[in-house]
PDB file as gemmi writes it, atoms N, CA and C in Angstrom:
CRYST1    1.000    1.000    1.000  90.00  90.00  90.00 P 1                      
ATOM      1  N   MET A   1     143.571  16.478-210.384  1.00  0.00           N  
ATOM      2  CA  MET A   1     144.186  15.675-209.696  1.00  0.00           C  
ATOM      3  C   MET A   1     144.562  16.615-208.873  1.00  0.00           C  
ATOM      4  N   VAL A   2     144.791  16.086-207.314  1.00  0.00           N  
ATOM      5  CA  VAL A   2     145.399  17.052-206.396  1.00  0.00           C  
ATOM      6  C   VAL A   2     146.136  16.155-205.367  1.00  0.00           C  
ATOM      7  N   PRO A   3     147.451  15.834-205.185  1.00  0.00           N  
ATOM      8  CA  PRO A   3     148.096  15.293-204.130  1.00  0.00           C  
ATOM      9  C   PRO A   3     147.628  15.289-202.688  1.00  0.00           C  
ATOM     10  N   LYS A   4     146.937  14.661-202.543  1.00  0.00           N  
ATOM     11  CA  LYS A   4     146.670  14.460-200.969  1.00  0.00           C  
ATOM     12  C   LYS A   4     147.824  15.314-199.871  1.00  0.00           C  
ATOM     13  N   ASP A   5     149.137  15.051-199.956  1.00  0.00           N  
ATOM     14  CA  ASP A   5     149.883  15.718-199.112  1.00  0.00           C  
ATOM     15  C   ASP A   5     150.734  17.079-199.430  1.00  0.00           C  
ATOM     16  N   GLY A   6     149.987  17.371-200.448  1.00  0.00           N  
ATOM     17  CA  GLY A   6     150.387  18.900-200.821  1.00  0.00           C  
ATOM     18  C   GLY A   6     151.636  18.915-201.654  1.00  0.00           C  
ATOM     19  N   LYS A   7     152.560  17.865-202.118  1.00  0.00           N  
ATOM     20  CA  LYS A   7     153.754  18.002-202.369  1.00  0.00           C  
ATOM     21  C   LYS A   7     153.777  18.154-203.766  1.00  0.00           C  
ATOM     22  N   PRO A   8     154.936  18.702-204.502  1.00  0.00           N  
ATOM     23  CA  PRO A   8     155.122  18.591-205.666  1.00  0.00           C  
ATOM     24  C   PRO A   8     154.248  16.803-206.531  1.00  0.00           C  
ATOM     25  N   LEU A   9     154.127  17.142-208.188  1.00  0.00           N  
ATOM     26  CA  LEU A   9     153.914  16.201-208.546  1.00  0.00           C  
ATOM     27  C   LEU A   9     155.067  15.974-209.717  1.00  0.00           C  
ATOM     28  N   PHE A  10     155.205  14.982-210.034  1.00  0.00           N  
ATOM     29  CA  PHE A  10     156.426  14.378-211.184  1.00  0.00           C  
ATOM     30  C   PHE A  10     155.871  13.644-211.975  1.00  0.00           C  
ATOM     31  N   PHE A  11     155.261  13.801-213.232  1.00  0.00           N  
ATOM     32  CA  PHE A  11     155.144  12.837-214.191  1.00  0.00           C  
ATOM     33  C   PHE A  11     156.349  12.432-214.713  1.00  0.00           C  
ATOM     34  N   ALA A  12     155.566  10.631-215.052  1.00  0.00           N  
ATOM     35  CA  ALA A  12     156.667  10.197-216.382  1.00  0.00           C  
ATOM     36  C   ALA A  12     156.523  10.751-217.555  1.00  0.00           C  
ATOM     37  N   GLY A  13     157.842  10.672-218.164  1.00  0.00           N  
ATOM     38  CA  GLY A  13     157.275  10.917-219.767  1.00  0.00           C  
ATOM     39  C   GLY A  13     158.269  10.859-220.586  1.00  0.00           C  
ATOM     40  N   LEU A  14     158.268  10.709-222.158  1.00  0.00           N  
ATOM     41  CA  LEU A  14     159.402  10.407-222.958  1.00  0.00           C  
ATOM     42  C   LEU A  14     159.255  11.156-223.856  1.00  0.00           C  
ATOM     43  N   SER A  15     160.579  11.669-224.181  1.00  0.00           N  
ATOM     44  CA  SER A  15     160.773  12.815-225.546  1.00  0.00           C  
ATOM     45  C   SER A  15     161.773  12.726-226.684  1.00  0.00           C  
ATOM     46  N   ASN A  16     161.634  12.582-227.727  1.00  0.00           N  
ATOM     47  CA  ASN A  16     162.451  12.941-228.129  1.00  0.00           C  
ATOM     48  C   ASN A  16     162.770  14.395-228.956  1.00  0.00           C  
ATOM     49  N   VAL A  17     164.093  15.218-228.155  1.00  0.00           N  
ATOM     50  CA  VAL A  17     164.261  16.397-228.824  1.00  0.00           C  
ATOM     51  C   VAL A  17     165.876  16.101-229.473  1.00  0.00           C  
ATOM     52  N   ARG A  18     165.456  17.598-230.381  1.00  0.00           N  
ATOM     53  CA  ARG A  18     166.348  17.800-231.047  1.00  0.00           C  
ATOM     54  C   ARG A  18     167.495  18.416-230.527  1.00  0.00           C  
ATOM     55  N   LEU A  19     168.793  17.959-230.136  1.00  0.00           N  
ATOM     56  CA  LEU A  19     169.777  19.130-229.102  1.00  0.00           C  
ATOM     57  C   LEU A  19     170.635  19.973-230.163  1.00  0.00           C  
ATOM     58  N   ASN A  20     170.606  19.945-231.345  1.00  0.00           N  
ATOM     59  CA  ASN A  20     171.700  20.704-232.466  1.00  0.00           C  
ATOM     60  C   ASN A  20     170.744  21.067-233.525  1.00  0.00           C  
ATOM     61  N   SER A  21     170.147  22.072-233.405  1.00  0.00           N  
ATOM     62  CA  SER A  21     169.599  22.248-235.033  1.00  0.00           C  
ATOM     63  C   SER A  21     169.988  22.045-236.267  1.00  0.00           C  
ATOM     64  N   ASP A  22     171.551  22.378-236.515  1.00  0.00           N  
ATOM     65  CA  ASP A  22     172.160  21.548-237.606  1.00  0.00           C  
ATOM     66  C   ASP A  22     172.057  20.615-237.572  1.00  0.00           C  
ATOM     67  N   HIS A  23     171.375  19.367-237.120  1.00  0.00           N  
ATOM     68  CA  HIS A  23     171.739  18.107-237.422  1.00  0.00           C  
ATOM     69  C   HIS A  23     170.108  17.827-237.413  1.00  0.00           C  
ATOM     70  N   PRO A  24     169.566  17.812-238.137  1.00  0.00           N  
ATOM     71  CA  PRO A  24     168.248  17.180-237.606  1.00  0.00           C  
ATOM     72  C   PRO A  24     167.858  16.189-238.134  1.00  0.00           C  
ATOM     73  N   LEU A  25     166.624  15.672-237.253  1.00  0.00           N  
ATOM     74  CA  LEU A  25     166.064  14.145-237.003  1.00  0.00           C  
ATOM     75  C   LEU A  25     166.283  13.352-238.290  1.00  0.00           C  
ATOM     76  N   PRO A  26     165.929  11.995-237.844  1.00  0.00           N  
ATOM     77  CA  PRO A  26     165.917  11.580-239.213  1.00  0.00           C  
ATOM     78  C   PRO A  26     164.246  11.597-239.743  1.00  0.00           C  
ATOM     79  N   GLU A  27     164.467  11.265-241.144  1.00  0.00           N  
ATOM     80  CA  GLU A  27     162.697  11.564-241.500  1.00  0.00           C  
ATOM     81  C   GLU A  27     162.118  10.472-240.355  1.00  0.00           C  
ATOM     82  N   GLY A  28     161.003  11.448-240.722  1.00  0.00           N  
ATOM     83  CA  GLY A  28     159.630  10.263-239.937  1.00  0.00           C  
ATOM     84  C   GLY A  28     159.861  10.453-238.196  1.00  0.00           C  
ATOM     85  N   THR A  29     160.952  11.095-237.591  1.00  0.00           N  
ATOM     86  CA  THR A  29     160.875  11.332-236.362  1.00  0.00           C  
ATOM     87  C   THR A  29     160.722  12.978-236.528  1.00  0.00           C  
ATOM     88  N   TYR A  30     160.169  13.633-235.139  1.00  0.00           N  
ATOM     89  CA  TYR A  30     160.053  14.773-234.828  1.00  0.00           C  
ATOM     90  C   TYR A  30     160.562  15.256-233.123  1.00  0.00           C  
ATOM     91  N   ASP A  31     160.636  16.227-233.201  1.00  0.00           N  
ATOM     92  CA  ASP A  31     160.602  16.895-231.750  1.00  0.00           C  
ATOM     93  C   ASP A  31     159.321  16.732-230.949  1.00  0.00           C  
ATOM     94  N   GLY A  32     159.498  15.986-229.696  1.00  0.00           N  
ATOM     95  CA  GLY A  32     157.872  16.519-229.097  1.00  0.00           C  
ATOM     96  C   GLY A  32     158.014  15.222-228.207  1.00  0.00           C  
ATOM     97  N   PHE A  33     157.137  15.167-227.067  1.00  0.00           N  
ATOM     98  CA  PHE A  33     156.758  14.642-225.869  1.00  0.00           C  
ATOM     99  C   PHE A  33     155.669  13.837-225.627  1.00  0.00           C  
ATOM    100  N   VAL A  34     155.864  12.654-224.624  1.00  0.00           N  
ATOM    101  CA  VAL A  34     153.993  12.054-224.547  1.00  0.00           C  
ATOM    102  C   VAL A  34     154.611  11.964-222.702  1.00  0.00           C  
ATOM    103  N   ILE A  35     153.316  12.034-222.251  1.00  0.00           N  
ATOM    104  CA  ILE A  35     153.446  11.760-220.759  1.00  0.00           C  
ATOM    105  C   ILE A  35     152.607  10.368-220.635  1.00  0.00           C  
ATOM    106  N   VAL A  36     153.724   9.595-219.791  1.00  0.00           N  
ATOM    107  CA  VAL A  36     153.390   7.800-219.615  1.00  0.00           C  
ATOM    108  C   VAL A  36     152.279   7.988-218.821  1.00  0.00           C  
ATOM    109  N   THR A  37     151.247   7.119-219.343  1.00  0.00           N  
ATOM    110  CA  THR A  37     150.035   7.128-218.141  1.00  0.00           C  
ATOM    111  C   THR A  37     149.890   5.619-217.718  1.00  0.00           C  
ATOM    112  N   ASP A  38     148.944   5.605-217.045  1.00  0.00           N  
ATOM    113  CA  ASP A  38     148.870   4.385-216.118  1.00  0.00           C  
ATOM    114  C   ASP A  38     147.429   3.765-215.950  1.00  0.00           C  
ATOM    115  N   ALA A  39     146.975   2.744-215.759  1.00  0.00           N  
ATOM    116  CA  ALA A  39     145.386   2.556-215.820  1.00  0.00           C  
ATOM    117  C   ALA A  39     144.777   3.661-214.570  1.00  0.00           C  
ATOM    118  N   SER A  40     143.844   3.926-214.430  1.00  0.00           N  
ATOM    119  CA  SER A  40     142.880   4.403-213.463  1.00  0.00           C  
ATOM    120  C   SER A  40     142.363   3.570-212.561  1.00  0.00           C  
ATOM    121  N   SER A  41     142.191   4.254-211.120  1.00  0.00           N  
ATOM    122  CA  SER A  41     141.798   3.513-210.501  1.00  0.00           C  
ATOM    123  C   SER A  41     140.769   4.739-209.229  1.00  0.00           C  
ATOM    124  N   GLY A  42     140.328   4.043-208.491  1.00  0.00           N  
ATOM    125  CA  GLY A  42     139.841   5.283-207.292  1.00  0.00           C  
ATOM    126  C   GLY A  42     138.581   5.982-208.093  1.00  0.00           C  
ATOM    127  N   GLY A  43     138.728   7.192-207.658  1.00  0.00           N  
ATOM    128  CA  GLY A  43     137.738   8.192-207.814  1.00  0.00           C  
ATOM    129  C   GLY A  43     138.044   8.880-209.545  1.00  0.00           C  
ATOM    130  N   MET A  44     139.153   8.515-209.637  1.00  0.00           N  
ATOM    131  CA  MET A  44     139.477   9.377-211.900  1.00  0.00           C  
ATOM    132  C   MET A  44     138.527   7.801-212.326  1.00  0.00           C  
ATOM    133  N   VAL A  45     138.657   6.638-212.116  1.00  0.00           N  
ATOM    134  CA  VAL A  45     138.261   6.058-212.881  1.00  0.00           C  
ATOM    135  C   VAL A  45     136.922   6.007-213.533  1.00  0.00           C  
ATOM    136  N   ASP A  46     135.878   6.756-212.772  1.00  0.00           N  
ATOM    137  CA  ASP A  46     134.618   7.143-213.423  1.00  0.00           C  
ATOM    138  C   ASP A  46     134.608   8.346-214.144  1.00  0.00           C  
ATOM    139  N   VAL A  47     136.016   9.480-214.411  1.00  0.00           N  
ATOM    140  CA  VAL A  47     136.231  10.459-215.294  1.00  0.00           C  
ATOM    141  C   VAL A  47     137.127   9.333-216.758  1.00  0.00           C  
ATOM    142  N   HIS A  48     137.888   8.594-216.118  1.00  0.00           N  
ATOM    143  CA  HIS A  48     138.701   8.400-217.771  1.00  0.00           C  
ATOM    144  C   HIS A  48     139.548   7.099-217.130  1.00  0.00           C  
ATOM    145  N   ASP A  49     139.901   5.853-218.466  1.00  0.00           N  
ATOM    146  CA  ASP A  49     140.260   5.093-217.571  1.00  0.00           C  
ATOM    147  C   ASP A  49     142.148   4.959-218.028  1.00  0.00           C  
ATOM    148  N   ARG A  50     142.561   6.547-217.976  1.00  0.00           N  
ATOM    149  CA  ARG A  50     143.791   6.446-217.437  1.00  0.00           C  
ATOM    150  C   ARG A  50     144.244   7.516-216.784  1.00  0.00           C  
ATOM    151  N   ARG A  51     145.659   7.513-216.237  1.00  0.00           N  
ATOM    152  CA  ARG A  51     145.900   8.933-215.376  1.00  0.00           C  
ATOM    153  C   ARG A  51     147.647   8.917-215.410  1.00  0.00           C  
ATOM    154  N   PRO A  52     147.514   9.797-215.649  1.00  0.00           N  
ATOM    155  CA  PRO A  52     149.129  10.472-215.857  1.00  0.00           C  
ATOM    156  C   PRO A  52     150.551   9.097-214.723  1.00  0.00           C  
ATOM    157  N   LEU A  53     151.010   9.130-214.879  1.00  0.00           N  
ATOM    158  CA  LEU A  53     152.591   7.859-213.545  1.00  0.00           C  
ATOM    159  C   LEU A  53     152.976   9.133-213.096  1.00  0.00           C  
ATOM    160  N   ALA A  54     152.187   9.162-211.917  1.00  0.00           N  
ATOM    161  CA  ALA A  54     153.331  10.222-211.066  1.00  0.00           C  
ATOM    162  C   ALA A  54     154.498   9.383-210.050  1.00  0.00           C  
ATOM    163  N   PHE A  55     155.419  10.057-210.297  1.00  0.00           N  
ATOM    164  CA  PHE A  55     156.895   9.595-209.421  1.00  0.00           C  
ATOM    165  C   PHE A  55     156.841  10.855-207.632  1.00  0.00           C  
ATOM    166  N   ARG A  56     157.248   9.968-206.741  1.00  0.00           N  
ATOM    167  CA  ARG A  56     158.313  10.967-206.024  1.00  0.00           C  
ATOM    168  C   ARG A  56     159.006  11.553-206.667  1.00  0.00           C  
ATOM    169  N   ALA A  57     159.628  12.302-205.686  1.00  0.00           N  
ATOM    170  CA  ALA A  57     160.723  13.254-206.454  1.00  0.00           C  
ATOM    171  C   ALA A  57     162.359  12.088-206.282  1.00  0.00           C  
ATOM    172  N   ASP A  58     162.450  10.815-205.506  1.00  0.00           N  
ATOM    173  CA  ASP A  58     163.643  10.270-205.809  1.00  0.00           C  
ATOM    174  C   ASP A  58     162.866   9.559-207.420  1.00  0.00           C  
ATOM    175  N   GLU A  59     162.202   9.129-207.107  1.00  0.00           N  
ATOM    176  CA  GLU A  59     161.737   8.619-208.631  1.00  0.00           C  
ATOM    177  C   GLU A  59     162.171   9.237-209.541  1.00  0.00           C  
ATOM    178  N   ALA A  60     161.163  10.405-209.882  1.00  0.00           N  
ATOM    179  CA  ALA A  60     161.519  11.051-211.093  1.00  0.00           C  
ATOM    180  C   ALA A  60     162.746  11.313-211.186  1.00  0.00           C  
ATOM    181  N   GLN A  61     163.691  11.723-210.155  1.00  0.00           N  
ATOM    182  CA  GLN A  61     165.263  11.831-210.568  1.00  0.00           C  
ATOM    183  C   GLN A  61     165.853  10.537-211.091  1.00  0.00           C  
ATOM    184  N   GLU A  62     165.762   9.792-210.763  1.00  0.00           N  
ATOM    185  CA  GLU A  62     166.328   8.601-211.258  1.00  0.00           C  
ATOM    186  C   GLU A  62     165.300   8.841-212.594  1.00  0.00           C  
ATOM    187  N   TRP A  63     164.627   8.337-213.179  1.00  0.00           N  
ATOM    188  CA  TRP A  63     163.684   8.193-214.215  1.00  0.00           C  
ATOM    189  C   TRP A  63     164.682   9.370-215.234  1.00  0.00           C  
ATOM    190  N   LEU A  64     164.836  10.608-214.758  1.00  0.00           N  
ATOM    191  CA  LEU A  64     165.470  11.457-215.494  1.00  0.00           C  
ATOM    192  C   LEU A  64     167.123  11.164-216.090  1.00  0.00           C  
ATOM    193  N   ASP A  65     167.430  10.439-215.442  1.00  0.00           N  
ATOM    194  CA  ASP A  65     169.526  10.014-215.448  1.00  0.00           C  
ATOM    195  C   ASP A  65     169.164   9.357-216.772  1.00  0.00           C  
ATOM    196  N   PRO A  66     170.061  10.364-217.871  1.00  0.00           N  
ATOM    197  CA  PRO A  66     170.225  10.028-219.293  1.00  0.00           C  
ATOM    198  C   PRO A  66     170.711   8.665-219.063  1.00  0.00           C  
ATOM    199  N   SER A  67     171.703   7.947-218.528  1.00  0.00           N  
ATOM    200  CA  SER A  67     172.111   6.480-218.294  1.00  0.00           C  
ATOM    201  C   SER A  67     171.175   5.436-217.915  1.00  0.00           C  
ATOM    202  N   ILE A  68     169.963   5.625-217.296  1.00  0.00           N  
ATOM    203  CA  ILE A  68     169.328   4.590-216.892  1.00  0.00           C  
ATOM    204  C   ILE A  68     169.028   3.454-218.079  1.00  0.00           C  
ATOM    205  N   ASP A  69     168.662   2.389-217.881  1.00  0.00           N  
ATOM    206  CA  ASP A  69     168.144   1.262-218.986  1.00  0.00           C  
ATOM    207  C   ASP A  69     166.898   1.261-218.848  1.00  0.00           C  
ATOM    208  N   PHE A  70     166.552   0.369-220.053  1.00  0.00           N  
ATOM    209  CA  PHE A  70     165.547   0.040-220.218  1.00  0.00           C  
ATOM    210  C   PHE A  70     164.575  -1.038-219.135  1.00  0.00           C  
ATOM    211  N   GLU A  71     165.635  -1.745-218.940  1.00  0.00           N  
ATOM    212  CA  GLU A  71     165.027  -3.241-217.480  1.00  0.00           C  
ATOM    213  C   GLU A  71     164.712  -1.627-216.587  1.00  0.00           C  
ATOM    214  N   ARG A  72     165.558  -1.066-215.819  1.00  0.00           N  
ATOM    215  CA  ARG A  72     165.101  -0.258-214.694  1.00  0.00           C  
ATOM    216  C   ARG A  72     164.296   0.679-215.165  1.00  0.00           C  
ATOM    217  N   ALA A  73     163.857   1.564-216.205  1.00  0.00           N  
ATOM    218  CA  ALA A  73     163.151   2.422-216.555  1.00  0.00           C  
ATOM    219  C   ALA A  73     161.463   1.575-216.109  1.00  0.00           C  
ATOM    220  N   SER A  74     161.520   0.599-217.011  1.00  0.00           N  
ATOM    221  CA  SER A  74     160.168  -0.488-216.757  1.00  0.00           C  
ATOM    222  C   SER A  74     160.069  -1.127-215.650  1.00  0.00           C  
ATOM    223  N   HIS A  75     160.906  -1.255-214.695  1.00  0.00           N  
ATOM    224  CA  HIS A  75     160.711  -1.126-213.231  1.00  0.00           C  
ATOM    225  C   HIS A  75     160.141  -0.080-212.343  1.00  0.00           C  
ATOM    226  N   LEU A  76     160.731   0.805-212.631  1.00  0.00           N  
ATOM    227  CA  LEU A  76     160.133   2.261-212.078  1.00  0.00           C  
ATOM    228  C   LEU A  76     158.445   2.611-212.339  1.00  0.00           C  
ATOM    229  N   ALA A  77     158.245   2.434-214.055  1.00  0.00           N  
ATOM    230  CA  ALA A  77     157.270   2.610-213.987  1.00  0.00           C  
ATOM    231  C   ALA A  77     156.345   1.561-213.483  1.00  0.00           C  
ATOM    232  N   ASN A  78     156.478   0.085-213.628  1.00  0.00           N  
ATOM    233  CA  ASN A  78     155.254  -0.594-213.415  1.00  0.00           C  
ATOM    234  C   ASN A  78     155.452  -0.913-211.103  1.00  0.00           C  
ATOM    235  N   ASN A  79     156.580   0.094-210.950  1.00  0.00           N  
ATOM    236  CA  ASN A  79     155.973   0.297-209.366  1.00  0.00           C  
ATOM    237  C   ASN A  79     155.948   1.467-208.711  1.00  0.00           C  
ATOM    238  N   ALA A  80     155.776   2.283-209.784  1.00  0.00           N  
ATOM    239  CA  ALA A  80     155.878   3.774-209.379  1.00  0.00           C  
ATOM    240  C   ALA A  80     154.975   3.849-207.542  1.00  0.00           C  
ATOM    241  N   VAL A  81     155.477   4.375-206.637  1.00  0.00           N  
ATOM    242  CA  VAL A  81     155.263   4.351-205.222  1.00  0.00           C  
ATOM    243  C   VAL A  81     153.302   5.825-204.790  1.00  0.00           C  
ATOM    244  N   THR A  82     153.247   5.883-206.064  1.00  0.00           N  
ATOM    245  CA  THR A  82     152.458   7.072-206.228  1.00  0.00           C  
ATOM    246  C   THR A  82     151.025   6.206-206.784  1.00  0.00           C  
ATOM    247  N   ARG A  83     150.213   5.979-205.918  1.00  0.00           N  
ATOM    248  CA  ARG A  83     149.197   5.561-206.294  1.00  0.00           C  
ATOM    249  C   ARG A  83     147.809   6.358-206.588  1.00  0.00           C  
ATOM    250  N   SER A  84     146.558   5.934-207.661  1.00  0.00           N  
ATOM    251  CA  SER A  84     145.295   6.638-207.620  1.00  0.00           C  
ATOM    252  C   SER A  84     144.745   7.927-205.772  1.00  0.00           C  
ATOM    253  N   ASP A  85     145.051   6.536-205.056  1.00  0.00           N  
ATOM    254  CA  ASP A  85     144.609   6.966-203.778  1.00  0.00           C  
ATOM    255  C   ASP A  85     145.312   8.036-203.198  1.00  0.00           C  
ATOM    256  N   ALA A  86     146.334   8.908-203.160  1.00  0.00           N  
ATOM    257  CA  ALA A  86     147.216   9.884-202.688  1.00  0.00           C  
ATOM    258  C   ALA A  86     146.805  10.871-203.323  1.00  0.00           C  
ATOM    259  N   PHE A  87     145.558  10.828-204.595  1.00  0.00           N  
ATOM    260  CA  PHE A  87     145.135  12.359-204.924  1.00  0.00           C  
ATOM    261  C   PHE A  87     143.579  12.617-204.702  1.00  0.00           C  
ATOM    262  N   THR A  88     143.534  13.807-204.713  1.00  0.00           N  
ATOM    263  CA  THR A  88     142.371  13.995-204.446  1.00  0.00           C  
ATOM    264  C   THR A  88     141.866  14.037-206.168  1.00  0.00           C  
ATOM    265  N   TRP A  89     140.289  13.617-206.460  1.00  0.00           N  
ATOM    266  CA  TRP A  89     140.194  13.823-208.057  1.00  0.00           C  
ATOM    267  C   TRP A  89     139.069  14.511-207.758  1.00  0.00           C  
ATOM    268  N   PHE A  90     138.736  15.617-209.159  1.00  0.00           N  
ATOM    269  CA  PHE A  90     137.419  15.986-209.584  1.00  0.00           C  
ATOM    270  C   PHE A  90     137.196  16.606-210.767  1.00  0.00           C  
ATOM    271  N   ARG A  91     136.433  16.538-211.139  1.00  0.00           N  
ATOM    272  CA  ARG A  91     136.143  17.017-212.897  1.00  0.00           C  
ATOM    273  C   ARG A  91     136.454  18.692-213.065  1.00  0.00           C  
ATOM    274  N   VAL A  92     137.369  18.772-214.124  1.00  0.00           N  
ATOM    275  CA  VAL A  92     137.411  20.255-214.663  1.00  0.00           C  
ATOM    276  C   VAL A  92     136.802  20.367-215.611  1.00  0.00           C  
ATOM    277  N   SER A  93     136.814  21.540-215.722  1.00  0.00           N  
ATOM    278  CA  SER A  93     135.900  22.077-216.995  1.00  0.00           C  
ATOM    279  C   SER A  93     136.650  21.137-218.596  1.00  0.00           C  
ATOM    280  N   THR A  94     135.402  20.846-219.499  1.00  0.00           N  
ATOM    281  CA  THR A  94     136.162  20.535-220.651  1.00  0.00           C  
ATOM    282  C   THR A  94     136.682  21.403-221.992  1.00  0.00           C  
ATOM    283  N   ASP A  95     136.744  22.824-221.163  1.00  0.00           N  
ATOM    284  CA  ASP A  95     137.706  23.500-221.682  1.00  0.00           C  
ATOM    285  C   ASP A  95     139.265  23.483-221.792  1.00  0.00           C  
ATOM    286  N   VAL A  96     139.539  22.664-220.590  1.00  0.00           N  
ATOM    287  CA  VAL A  96     140.992  21.815-220.930  1.00  0.00           C  
ATOM    288  C   VAL A  96     141.468  21.396-221.968  1.00  0.00           C  
ATOM    289  N   ASN A  97     140.268  20.670-222.741  1.00  0.00           N  
ATOM    290  CA  ASN A  97     140.532  20.289-224.459  1.00  0.00           C  
ATOM    291  C   ASN A  97     140.798  20.873-225.236  1.00  0.00           C  
ATOM    292  N   LYS A  98     140.786  22.566-225.287  1.00  0.00           N  
ATOM    293  CA  LYS A  98     140.966  23.120-226.153  1.00  0.00           C  
ATOM    294  C   LYS A  98     142.674  23.593-226.860  1.00  0.00           C  
ATOM    295  N   VAL A  99     143.436  23.484-227.372  1.00  0.00           N  
ATOM    296  CA  VAL A  99     144.439  23.687-227.400  1.00  0.00           C  
ATOM    297  C   VAL A  99     144.593  25.306-227.391  1.00  0.00           C  
ATOM    298  N   GLY A 100     145.629  25.678-226.676  1.00  0.00           N  
ATOM    299  CA  GLY A 100     145.735  27.436-226.350  1.00  0.00           C  
ATOM    300  C   GLY A 100     145.174  27.476-225.163  1.00  0.00           C  
ATOM    301  N   ASN A 101     144.279  26.896-224.548  1.00  0.00           N  
ATOM    302  CA  ASN A 101     143.572  27.197-223.438  1.00  0.00           C  
ATOM    303  C   ASN A 101     144.727  27.012-221.874  1.00  0.00           C  
ATOM    304  N   ASN A 102     144.889  27.866-221.605  1.00  0.00           N  
ATOM    305  CA  ASN A 102     145.621  27.901-220.324  1.00  0.00           C  
ATOM    306  C   ASN A 102     145.212  28.823-219.384  1.00  0.00           C  
ATOM    307  N   GLU A 103     144.379  28.540-218.328  1.00  0.00           N  
ATOM    308  CA  GLU A 103     144.000  29.335-217.362  1.00  0.00           C  
ATOM    309  C   GLU A 103     143.756  28.746-215.866  1.00  0.00           C  
ATOM    310  N   ALA A 104     144.108  29.497-215.254  1.00  0.00           N  
ATOM    311  CA  ALA A 104     143.975  29.028-213.614  1.00  0.00           C  
ATOM    312  C   ALA A 104     142.614  28.377-212.907  1.00  0.00           C  
ATOM    313  N   ARG A 105     141.615  28.421-213.752  1.00  0.00           N  
ATOM    314  CA  ARG A 105     140.276  27.827-213.750  1.00  0.00           C  
ATOM    315  C   ARG A 105     140.246  26.908-213.778  1.00  0.00           C  
ATOM    316  N   PHE A 106     141.335  26.113-214.464  1.00  0.00           N  
ATOM    317  CA  PHE A 106     141.025  24.945-215.379  1.00  0.00           C  
ATOM    318  C   PHE A 106     141.830  23.950-213.789  1.00  0.00           C  
ATOM    319  N   ASN A 107     142.241  24.631-212.600  1.00  0.00           N  
ATOM    320  CA  ASN A 107     142.379  23.617-211.594  1.00  0.00           C  
ATOM    321  C   ASN A 107     141.513  23.457-210.422  1.00  0.00           C  
ATOM    322  N   GLU A 108     140.557  24.507-210.899  1.00  0.00           N  
ATOM    323  CA  GLU A 108     139.568  24.473-209.838  1.00  0.00           C  
ATOM    324  C   GLU A 108     138.410  23.465-210.155  1.00  0.00           C  
ATOM    325  N   PRO A 109     137.541  22.604-209.286  1.00  0.00           N  
ATOM    326  CA  PRO A 109     136.923  21.547-209.270  1.00  0.00           C  
ATOM    327  C   PRO A 109     135.324  22.316-210.498  1.00  0.00           C  
ATOM    328  N   HIS A 110     135.052  21.446-211.103  1.00  0.00           N  
ATOM    329  CA  HIS A 110     133.897  21.983-212.219  1.00  0.00           C  
ATOM    330  C   HIS A 110     132.965  21.031-212.352  1.00  0.00           C  
ATOM    331  N   GLU A 111     131.155  21.727-211.810  1.00  0.00           N  
ATOM    332  CA  GLU A 111     130.536  21.021-211.916  1.00  0.00           C  
ATOM    333  C   GLU A 111     130.208  19.950-213.285  1.00  0.00           C  
TER     334      GLU A 111                                                      
END                                                                             
């Protein structure tokens, strides 16, 4: 997916990161993150039923504010302005599904 306006993309994510290695996370929790997704529509629905939730820069800045509460975060996630039709969609190589693969060609359309 490529933004039609050429502006940077900001994906909504959630993380759990240990700030101090001297204080381990509670049992059963781990350092990590997830990218928040939204239902696909437009060109991507033929490829996958989910897409990353994309924010404008101002929305991303608010999302990253550590003082944001659940209600505001939920509102942002449900009302993000960047919709599916703001992107050009194309298939990429299935090699993107292999952990450790990181090549520039993955950003190019694949037949």
